[in-house]
C-alpha positions in Angstrom: -216.6 -63.2 82.2 -219.2 -62.0 79.9 -218.7 -60.5 76.7 -217.8 -57.0 76.3 -219.8 -54.8 73.5 -218.9 -51.0 72.8 -221.7 -49.0 71.7 -220.8 -45.8 69.6 -223.6 -43.7 68.5 -224.0 -40.0 69.0 -227.7 -40.4 69.6 -228.4 -40.9 73.5 -231.7 -42.7 72.8 -230.3 -45.0 70.4 -227.3 -45.8 73.2 -229.8 -46.4 76.0 -232.0 -48.7 73.9 -228.8 -50.9 73.0 -227.7 -50.8 76.5 -231.0 -52.1 77.8 -231.2 -54.5 75.5 -227.8 -55.8 75.3 -227.3 -55.7 79.5 -230.5 -57.9 79.6 -228.4 -60.9 78.4 -225.7 -60.3 80.7 -223.4 -58.9 78.4 -220.9 -55.9 79.4 -221.9 -52.7 77.6 -219.8 -49.4 77.3 -221.7 -46.5 75.7 -219.7 -43.8 73.7 -221.2 -40.7 71.6 -218.4 -40.1 68.9 -215.6 -41.6 66.8 -213.2 -39.4 68.6 -213.9 -40.9 72.1 -213.8 -44.2 70.8 -210.3 -43.9 69.9 -208.7 -42.9 73.0 -211.1 -45.4 74.8 -209.5 -48.5 72.5 -205.7 -47.0 73.5 -206.3 -48.8 77.0 -209.3 -50.9 75.9 -210.1 -54.2 73.7 -213.7 -54.8 73.8 -214.9 -57.9 72.4 -217.2 -56.0 69.7 -217.9 -52.7 68.6 -221.4 -51.5 67.3 -220.5 -48.1 65.5 -222.9 -45.8 64.0 -222.1 -45.0 60.0 -223.3 -41.0 60.5 -221.7 -39.2 63.3 -220.6 -35.8 63.8 -216.5 -35.6 63.5 -215.1 -38.3 62.5 -217.7 -40.8 60.5 -218.1 -44.7 61.1 -216.3 -45.5 58.2 -213.3 -42.8 59.2 -213.1 -44.3 62.9 -213.0 -47.9 61.5 -210.0 -47.1 59.1 -208.5 -45.8 62.0 -209.0 -48.6 64.4 -207.3 -50.7 61.7 -204.2 -48.3 61.8 -203.9 -49.3 65.1 -203.9 -52.9 64.1 -206.6 -53.7 66.7 -208.3 -56.6 65.3 -211.7 -55.8 67.1 -214.5 -56.9 65.1 -216.9 -54.1 64.1 -220.7 -54.0 63.3 -222.1 -50.8 61.7 -225.5 -49.2 63.0 -227.5 -47.5 60.2 -230.6 -46.0 59.4 -229.2 -46.0 55.7 -231.3 -48.8 53.2 -228.7 -48.4 50.4 -226.2 -51.1 48.8 -223.6 -48.7 48.5 -223.3 -48.0 52.4 -223.2 -51.8 52.9 -220.7 -52.2 50.2 -218.2 -49.7 51.5 -218.7 -50.9 54.8 -217.9 -54.4 54.3 -214.8 -53.2 51.8 -213.5 -51.6 55.1 -213.9 -55.0 57.3 -217.0 -54.5 59.1 -218.5 -57.9 59.7 -222.3 -56.9 59.7 -224.8 -53.8 59.5 -227.6 -53.5 62.1 -230.7 -51.4 60.9 -231.7 -48.7 63.0 -234.5 -48.2 64.8 -233.3 -51.4 66.5 -235.5 -54.4 66.4 -234.3 -56.1 69.8 -234.6 -59.8 68.8 -232.2 -59.0 65.7 -229.9 -56.8 67.6 -229.3 -59.9 69.7 -229.2 -62.3 67.2 -226.5 -60.3 65.1 -224.4 -59.8 68.0 -224.8 -63.4 69.2 -223.9 -64.8 66.0 -221.0 -62.4 65.4 -219.7 -63.4 68.9 -220.1 -66.9 68.1 -218.4 -66.5 64.6 -215.4 -64.9 66.6 -215.0 -67.5 68.9 -215.2 -70.2 66.3 -212.4 -68.5 64.3 -210.4 -68.5 67.6 -211.0 -71.9 68.3 -210.0 -73.2 64.5 -206.9 -71.3 65.1 -206.1 -72.8 68.1 -206.8 -76.0 67.3 -204.9 -76.1 64.1 -201.6 -75.0 66.0 -202.3 -77.4 68.6 -202.4 -80.3 65.8 -199.4 -78.7 64.1 -197.4 -79.0 67.5 -198.3 -82.6 67.8 -197.5 -83.3 64.1 -193.7 -83.1 65.1 -194.2 -86.6 66.9 -197.2 -88.1 65.3 -197.5 -86.9 61.8 -199.8 -89.5 60.3 -202.2 -89.4 63.2 -202.6 -86.2 63.5 -203.2 -85.6 59.8 -206.1 -88.4 59.8 -207.3 -86.1 62.9 -207.1 -83.2 61.1 -209.0 -84.2 57.8 -211.8 -85.6 60.4 -211.8 -82.0 62.1 -212.0 -80.4 58.5 -214.9 -82.7 57.3 -216.5 -82.0 60.7 -216.6 -78.0 59.9 -217.9 -78.9 56.7 -220.4 -80.7 57.9 -221.3 -77.8 60.4 -221.0 -75.4 57.3 -223.6 -77.5 55.3 -225.9 -77.8 58.2 -226.8 -74.3 57.7 -228.6 -75.1 54.7 -231.4 -77.1 54.5 -231.4 -77.9 51.4 -227.5 -78.6 50.5 -226.7 -81.5 53.0 -223.3 -82.9 52.0 -222.6 -80.3 49.7 -219.3 -79.6 50.7 -218.1 -83.2 50.7 -219.4 -83.6 47.0 -217.6 -80.2 45.8 -214.5 -81.7 47.3 -214.8 -85.1 45.6 -215.4 -83.4 42.3 -212.5 -81.3 42.4 -210.1 -83.6 43.4 -211.4 -85.8 40.4 -211.4 -83.1 38.1 -207.6 -82.3 39.5 -206.4 -86.0 39.3 -207.6 -85.8 35.6 -205.8 -82.7 34.9 -202.5 -84.1 36.2 -202.0 -82.8 39.7 -199.8 -84.4 42.0 -201.1 -86.5 45.2 -200.1 -83.3 47.6 -202.0 -81.2 45.1 -205.4 -83.4 45.2 -204.8 -83.6 49.1 -204.5 -79.5 48.9 -207.6 -78.9 46.5 -209.7 -81.6 48.7 -209.4 -79.7 51.7 -210.2 -76.6 49.8 -213.3 -77.9 48.5 -214.6 -78.8 51.9 -213.9 -75.6 53.5 -214.9 -73.3 50.3 -218.1 -72.4 51.9 -217.0 -71.5 55.5 -217.7 -67.9 55.2 -221.5 -69.0 55.2 -221.0 -69.4 59.0 -221.3 -65.5 58.9 -224.4 -65.3 56.8 -228.0 -65.1 58.9 -230.0 -68.7 58.7 -232.7 -66.8 57.7 -231.1 -65.6 54.1 -229.6 -69.1 53.4 -232.6 -70.9 53.7 -235.2 -68.5 52.4 -237.4 -70.1 49.6 -238.3 -67.2 48.1 -236.1 -65.1 45.6 -233.7 -63.1 47.4 -234.0 -59.5 47.7 -230.9 -57.3 46.2 -229.9 -56.6 49.6 -230.0 -60.4 50.9 -228.3 -61.4 47.8 -225.4 -59.0 48.6 -225.3 -60.3 51.9 -224.5 -63.9 50.6 -222.0 -62.5 48.3 -220.2 -61.4 51.5 -219.6 -65.3 52.3 -216.1 -65.6 50.2 -214.1 -62.7 51.7 -215.7 -63.6 55.1 -214.4 -67.1 54.6 -211.0 -66.0 53.6 -210.9 -63.8 56.6 -211.5 -67.2 58.7 -209.1 -69.3 56.8 -205.8 -67.1 56.8 -205.4 -67.7 60.3 -204.5 -71.4 59.3 -201.0 -70.0 58.5 -200.0 -73.5 58.1 -202.2 -74.2 55.3 -202.0 -70.8 53.5 -203.8 -72.1 50.6 -207.1 -73.0 52.1 -208.0 -69.3 51.6 -207.7 -70.0 47.7 -210.7 -71.9 47.4 -212.8 -69.8 50.1 -212.1 -66.3 48.5 -212.1 -66.9 44.8 -214.5 -70.0 43.9 -217.3 -67.3 42.7 -214.8 -65.5 40.2 -215.9 -66.2 36.7 -213.5 -66.8 34.0 -214.9 -63.7 31.8 -214.2 -61.3 34.8 -217.8 -60.7 35.9 -217.7 -62.8 39.1 -216.8 -61.7 42.5 -215.5 -60.6 45.0 -212.3 -59.3 42.8 -213.8 -59.6 39.3 -210.4 -61.8 38.3 -210.0 -63.1 34.8 -209.0 -66.2 33.0 -205.9 -67.5 34.6 -205.4 -64.8 36.9 -208.0 -66.9 38.9 -206.2 -69.7 40.7 -206.4 -72.9 39.4 -207.6 -74.7 42.4 -210.7 -72.0 42.5 -211.2 -72.5 38.8 -211.5 -76.5 39.5 -213.7 -75.7 42.8 -216.1 -73.3 40.5 -216.9 -75.8 38.0 -217.6 -78.5 40.7 -219.5 -75.8 42.8 -221.8 -75.5 40.0 -222.3 -79.0 39.2 -223.2 -80.3 42.6 -225.8 -76.9 42.9 -227.5 -78.2 39.7 -227.4 -81.8 40.7 -228.9 -81.4 44.3 -232.3 -80.4 45.7 -233.4 -77.1 46.3 -236.8 -75.8 48.2 -238.0 -74.9 44.8 -236.7 -77.3 42.4 -235.4 -81.3 42.1 -232.1 -82.4 40.7 -231.6 -81.3 37.4 -232.0 -83.8 34.4 -228.2 -85.1 33.3 -228.7 -83.7 29.9 -229.4 -80.2 31.1 -226.7 -79.9 33.8 -224.3 -81.0 30.8 -225.8 -78.0 28.6 -225.0 -75.7 31.3 -221.8 -76.6 31.9 -220.9 -76.5 28.2 -222.4 -73.1 27.6 -220.6 -71.7 30.5 -217.1 -72.3 29.0 -214.9 -69.0 28.7 -217.3 -67.4 30.2 -218.2 -68.8 33.6 -215.6 -71.8 33.7 -212.3 -72.4 32.8 -212.8 -74.4 29.2 -210.3 -76.8 30.3 -211.5 -78.1 33.7 -215.2 -77.7 32.1 -214.1 -80.2 29.6 -213.0 -82.4 32.2 -216.3 -81.9 34.2 -218.2 -82.9 30.6 -216.2 -86.2 30.7 -216.9 -87.3 34.1 -220.4 -86.7 33.3 -220.5 -88.7 30.1 -218.6 -91.7 32.1 -221.9 -91.7 34.4 -224.5 -92.8 32.1 -226.7 -94.0 35.1 -226.4 -90.4 36.5 -224.8 -91.5 40.1 -222.7 -88.5 40.3 -225.6 -86.3 42.3 -227.3 -85.9 45.6 -229.0 -89.1 46.7 
């Protein structure tokens, strides 16, 4: 059965164009002209994806999305807009939209965004279903399924890293560094296992970021950087459905918070940031500096050390930063880096 897309726009020409583009890809398309019409439509229908115009007479796109959420409809939404400002995108993403598509439509871009979102939805559903299945098996074969679950997470982590041409193995290294920091900080064996899993999946939200932005060799535009900054919220949204391991959300959502409160997405400060996320933040920054990028090679170890030390109490928890510094000092041959 083909995927069902509902397009909502008060402009008939836009509806015709979107319908023509999407129908040509064997997608089922329903076209509506207002937010009010969509609300009535959703009383008896549940499409797979909604493309929603931001500016419409009556209910705006933002108002419509709020009403959809009030109905407890878990239908993903992509906003359609001719606006080109960060405020519009920020508000839409904060309301729960998955993406924005600029008008007038570029057919290839519209198809890529729609297909990418549908693939992401399926991945989320498949991941949730797989975890539920593994949990049922766990009752009978606990040890075997624990090993299998770890393999699945590692495979997913490898798929995440594969999106970025320049960071092969990043998730595994961050997980390893995070577990070692936690071990030196006195975490229990159970906590070490948990933070390793969090480290493996901390960047899962990048699945929702277009490859062209992740792999852009030049400096990102402000809009592209804002898109990159959505990945912690996207990651938390993906992982929240794994109810058997609720802590997975911690690493995904808060690994870009800063100790001084200037991080994102929530601007948490100091010990209000979960300790696991504070550890992953140090490990993530360390691996970023000790990995190759399109524009530079691995940084010298002494420079990496200075950056970690200089970031204490600003970017990093000073306790966990000091542990990372001790790990650096115990590695005189600089083996702790991307090879």
